[in-house]
C-alpha positions as CSV (number, residue, x, y, z in Angstrom):
1,M,14.1,2.3,-43.0
2,A,11.5,4.7,-41.7
3,A,10.6,3.7,-37.9
4,T,7.1,2.1,-37.4
5,N,4.8,3.0,-34.8
6,Q,3.8,0.2,-32.7
7,K,1.1,-0.1,-30.2
8,P,2.1,-1.0,-26.6
9,Q,1.6,-5.0,-26.1
10,P,-0.7,-5.2,-23.1
11,I,1.2,-7.1,-20.3
12,F,-1.6,-9.1,-19.1
13,T,-3.7,-10.9,-21.9
14,G,-6.6,-13.6,-22.0
15,S,-8.2,-15.1,-19.4
16,L,-5.3,-13.6,-17.0
17,R,-6.8,-10.7,-17.1
18,W,-10.1,-11.7,-15.7
19,W,-8.1,-13.2,-12.5
20,I,-5.7,-10.5,-12.2
21,A,-9.1,-8.4,-12.3
22,A,-10.2,-10.6,-9.4
23,V,-7.6,-10.3,-7.2
24,L,-7.5,-6.5,-7.5
25,I,-11.2,-6.5,-6.5
26,A,-10.9,-9.1,-3.8
27,G,-8.3,-7.5,-1.3
28,P,-10.1,-3.9,-0.8
29,L,-13.5,-6.1,-0.9
30,F,-12.6,-8.0,1.9
31,Q,-11.3,-5.1,3.9
32,A,-14.8,-3.0,3.2
33,L,-16.8,-5.9,4.6
34,E,-14.5,-6.1,7.6
35,F,-14.9,-2.8,8.2
36,L,-18.8,-2.6,7.9
37,L,-19.1,-5.9,10.0
38,E,-17.0,-4.0,12.8
39,G,-18.4,-0.8,12.3
40,E,-17.2,2.6,14.5
41,S,-16.5,0.5,17.8
42,G,-14.0,3.2,19.2
43,E,-10.7,2.2,20.5
44,G,-10.2,0.6,24.1
45,A,-12.7,0.1,26.5
46,A,-15.7,0.6,23.8
47,R,-14.1,-1.4,21.7
48,V,-14.1,-4.5,23.4
49,A,-17.6,-4.0,24.9
50,V,-18.6,-4.5,21.1
51,W,-16.7,-7.2,20.9
52,A,-18.1,-8.9,23.9
53,A,-21.4,-8.4,22.3
54,N,-21.1,-9.4,19.3
55,P,-18.3,-12.5,19.2
56,S,-20.2,-13.7,16.0
57,R,-20.2,-10.6,14.1
58,I,-16.6,-9.4,14.9
59,G,-15.4,-13.0,14.5
60,L,-16.4,-12.9,10.6
61,A,-15.0,-9.4,10.5
62,M,-11.6,-10.1,11.5
63,T,-12.0,-13.1,8.9
64,F,-12.7,-10.9,6.0
65,G,-9.9,-8.9,7.3
66,L,-7.1,-11.7,7.2
67,L,-8.4,-13.3,4.0
68,A,-7.7,-9.8,2.5
69,I,-4.0,-9.7,3.1
70,P,-3.1,-12.0,0.6
71,F,-5.4,-10.6,-1.9
72,L,-3.6,-7.2,-1.3
73,L,-0.1,-8.3,-1.9
74,S,-1.0,-10.0,-4.7
75,G,-2.3,-7.0,-6.0
76,N,1.1,-5.2,-4.7
77,T,2.8,-7.6,-7.4
78,V,0.2,-6.7,-10.2
79,L,0.6,-3.0,-9.6
80,V,4.6,-3.2,-9.4
81,T,4.2,-5.3,-12.8
82,L,2.5,-2.5,-14.4
83,S,4.5,0.1,-13.1
84,R,7.6,-0.9,-13.9
85,E,7.1,-0.3,-17.6
86,Y,7.8,3.3,-16.7
87,S,10.0,3.4,-14.1
88,K,11.4,0.3,-12.6
89,R,13.3,1.9,-9.5
90,L,10.5,3.2,-8.5
91,A,8.2,0.7,-8.8
92,W,10.2,-1.9,-6.9
93,L,10.9,0.9,-4.7
94,G,6.6,1.4,-4.1
95,G,6.2,-2.4,-4.1
96,I,9.0,-3.2,-1.1
97,F,7.3,0.2,0.7
98,I,3.6,-1.6,0.2
99,L,5.0,-5.2,1.5
100,F,6.3,-3.8,4.7
101,A,2.8,-2.5,5.0
102,M,1.1,-5.2,4.3
103,I,3.8,-7.0,6.9
104,G,2.4,-4.8,9.5
105,L,-0.9,-5.1,8.7
106,A,-0.9,-8.5,9.2
107,G,1.2,-7.9,12.6
108,V,-2.0,-5.5,14.0
109,H,-4.4,-8.2,12.8
110,G,-2.4,-10.9,15.0
111,Y,-2.2,-8.1,17.9
112,E,-5.9,-7.5,17.5
113,M,-6.8,-11.6,17.2
114,A,-4.7,-12.1,20.8
115,A,-7.4,-9.5,22.1
116,Y,-10.1,-10.7,20.9
117,S,-9.1,-14.3,22.0
118,L,-8.8,-12.4,25.9
119,V,-12.2,-11.3,25.1
120,Q,-13.8,-14.5,24.5
121,A,-12.3,-15.9,27.4
122,G,-13.5,-13.5,29.6
123,D,-11.1,-11.4,30.2
124,K,-11.5,-7.9,29.2
125,A,-9.5,-6.0,31.3
126,S,-6.5,-7.7,29.6
127,A,-8.3,-7.3,26.6
128,I,-8.4,-3.7,26.9
129,S,-4.8,-3.4,28.1
130,V,-3.7,-5.4,24.6
131,L,-5.5,-2.6,22.6
132,D,-4.0,0.2,23.9
133,G,-0.7,-0.6,23.4
134,N,1.0,1.0,26.3
135,N,3.9,-1.1,26.7
136,L,5.1,-2.7,23.4
137,G,7.7,0.0,23.3
138,L,10.5,-0.9,20.3
139,P,8.5,-3.8,18.6
140,G,5.3,-1.8,18.6
141,A,7.0,1.5,17.2
142,V,8.8,-0.6,14.4
143,L,5.2,-2.5,14.0
144,L,3.2,1.0,13.5
145,I,6.5,2.5,11.1
146,M,5.8,-0.6,9.0
147,F,2.1,-0.4,9.1
148,L,1.5,3.1,8.8
149,V,4.8,4.9,7.5
150,C,5.6,2.2,5.0
151,A,1.8,2.6,3.4
152,V,2.0,6.2,2.6
153,L,5.4,6.0,1.3
154,G,4.1,3.1,-0.7
155,V,0.8,4.6,-2.5
156,L,3.0,7.7,-3.0
157,T,5.9,6.0,-4.9
158,M,3.8,3.8,-6.6
159,S,1.9,7.1,-7.6
160,A,5.0,8.5,-9.0
161,A,6.4,5.4,-10.7
162,S,3.1,5.3,-12.9
163,E,2.1,9.1,-13.3
164,Q,2.1,10.0,-16.7
165,D,0.3,13.5,-16.8
166,S,2.1,16.6,-15.5
167,F,1.2,18.2,-12.3
168,F,2.0,21.9,-11.1
169,V,4.0,23.0,-8.2
170,E,3.5,26.3,-7.1
171,K,6.9,27.0,-6.0
172,F,8.1,26.2,-9.2
173,S,6.1,28.3,-10.9
174,H,8.0,31.4,-12.3
175,G,6.9,32.0,-15.5
176,G,8.5,30.1,-19.0
177,M,6.9,27.3,-20.9
178,S,6.5,24.9,-18.0
179,S,5.8,27.4,-15.2
180,G,5.7,24.9,-12.5
181,H,4.1,22.0,-14.3
182,I,6.1,19.2,-13.8
183,A,6.5,15.8,-16.4
184,P,7.0,12.9,-14.7
185,Q,7.4,10.7,-18.2
186,F,9.9,13.6,-19.2
187,W,12.2,13.4,-16.1
188,R,11.9,9.6,-16.5
189,E,12.7,8.9,-19.4
190,Q,15.3,12.0,-20.8
191,V,16.4,13.9,-17.8
192,I,17.5,11.4,-15.4
193,P,18.9,9.0,-18.1
194,L,21.0,12.0,-19.2
195,I,22.1,13.1,-15.8
196,Q,23.1,9.4,-15.2
197,I,25.0,9.4,-18.4
198,R,26.9,12.8,-17.6
199,Y,27.9,11.4,-14.2
200,S,29.2,8.1,-15.4
201,D,31.4,10.2,-17.7
202,S,32.6,12.8,-15.2
203,I,33.7,10.1,-13.0
204,N,35.3,7.8,-15.7
205,K,37.8,11.1,-17.0
């Protein structure tokens, strides 16, 4: 019997698509409102000065920042669900990286709220000390790694998981048909499974 070409079925259907779209929009929107309300306040003493002069506005900005986190986590789940159709391992790995980054982001918000509370209490010197983070030690280093490094790794991994078009790598350009162009879909669907099969065959001999 001849094989028939079937269109891939959508993962999200009906009204669920609108809810998914709202989740994907809400997280970045709340973050944008946070950044807009807080503005360019600098670091340390300059930031504390802005917070002290605009407590209501900064409080609202922090509120939007906190509200963004659950939506960003939910959006991560959606991205993993969509990307795993192309590469399950990369999708899950990217999702884990982003999960760590979101936990780090929540930690950063908690840290900023502690400083904001000190500003509200009138203890600006302690608030500056908290924001400078000079005495955090190992926990502070772990927090930065979770927040910054995992965010970068997560975005790169998720991009690789969902990438379909080929991209150019100059150091692999030595002529021939591909001439430096890498096709992620070809490697995911044909080359890597073939390598796995041959490796399994070699160790089972």
